[in-house]
Every structure is written in structure tokens, then in C-alpha cells.
N, C-alpha and C positions, 0 to 999 in steps of 0.2 A: 499664747493668749486665748482665752475662752471667748467664743462668740455664740450667742443664741439668737437667731434671726427668725422672727415670726412673719408670717404672711397669710393672706386669705381673708382678712377682715373686710368689713364693708357694711353697706346699708341693705337691709332685707325686710320684706313685709312679714308680719306675724304669720306663722305657719310654714315659713320658708326654711331653707337649709343653707348652711355655709360649712366649708371645710377649712380649718386652720392648719397650717404647717409650721414646724419649727425645725430649722436646720442648725445642727450643732457642729462646732469645730473646736479643736484645742482640748478635747477631753476624750477619754476612752469610753465612748458612748455606751457600749453594751454593759459597762460596769455601773452606770448611773441609773437611778430611778428618775423618771421624767414626769413632769406634771404640768397641768394647766391651772392657772389661778385667774381670778377676775376681780376688778375693782370698779364699782359703780360710783358716780359722783356723790361725795358726802358719806361714803361707806368704807368700811375696812376691806382690805384685800381678803378674798375667800378662796378656799380650795374648790376646784371644779372636778378634777379627775387626776389620778396618778396611775402610772404603770411602772412596774418593776422591770429589772433587767430580764427576768424570766417570764414577763408578760402577765403577772398578777395585777389586776386592776381594782381601783377603788373610785367611787363616785359620790359626789354630794347628793343628798336626797332630792334636791330640787332639779337635778338633771338626769336622774336615773330613768332609763327607758327612752330617753331622747338623744343623749350624747354618747358617743363612743370614742374612746381613746385607743390609739394603736401606735405601734412603732415599727420602723424598718431599720434594723441595726446595720444593714449593708449600706444604707443611704444616710446614716446618722441623723435620722429625721423622726420626729414624733408628730402625730396628727390628732386633730380633734374634729370628728364629724358631728355637726350639730344639726339636728332635725327638729321639726315642730317648734321652731323658735318663738319665744314670747317676748313682749316688750320688756319684761323684767330681766331678760337675759342681756339687755343693753349694758355694756361695760367695756373697759379696756381689758383685754385678755393677755396674760403674761405666761410665757414658757419658763419652766424651772427645771434645773438639773441638780440632783442631790446625790452626792457621793457617799462613801462609807464612813466619813468622819465629818464633824460639824463645819470645818473650814471649807469643805468642798461643796459649795452651794452657789449656784449661779442663776441669774435672771436675764431674760431678754428685755427688749425695749418696749414691748407691748404692741398690740394691734387693736384698733377700735372695732367693736361690733355694735351696730345700732339696729334695733328691731322696731319698726314702725307698726302702729296699730291700725 
């Protein structure tokens, strides 16, 4: 059974930092592209950042230069370092694991990030 468990969310003031973690189990972690997505109230879920198994990264324009995605294949964990946070970064952040075929796609339960102005 696949589990993706996010942690590290919370309340932070604008300009502050948070580090999200997502621990994966039940998958061959290094074979999966991992990603972070977010969903703000009343909005659609959107991509934040992704990282391939060989550590190629991709970021949404809104977070480039502020957020960094990384992975530790030995720990089956993906991270999202978020710096210079803005109130518009407030959302539930979800971890995603995407395998080599469409059916291999998994989501975590989400972690709330709230940035106060």
C-alpha cells in the first residue's frame, strides 16, 4: 500500500521560511518523479515544483527563486524549502508521486501552510 505523508506546514509571517517533507512508502521511490502541488480556498490545485528521479527540477513561475525542491532517495523523502513566503502562498500543499504509467499516481493528505501579512 502506498503512503505519502507530508509534514512541516504551519503558520509563518510574510518573509519567513518553512520546509515541507514528504515521506513515501510502498513505492520504488527513486523510480518516481515527485512533486509538490498546492490548493488555495476557491482555487484549483496547481503545480508548485517537481523533481525527477535523476533530480531534474521544474518550478512554477510564482515560486522560482524562492522555493527549492530536493529529494533524498536513501530516505524515500522529498522536500520543499520555502523562503521569502508571501500571503499568496497560503494553501494546502500536497505531495505527489508519479510513476512511468498513468495508473501510478499517488497523493498525500496535504499539509496547511498559512502566511500572515
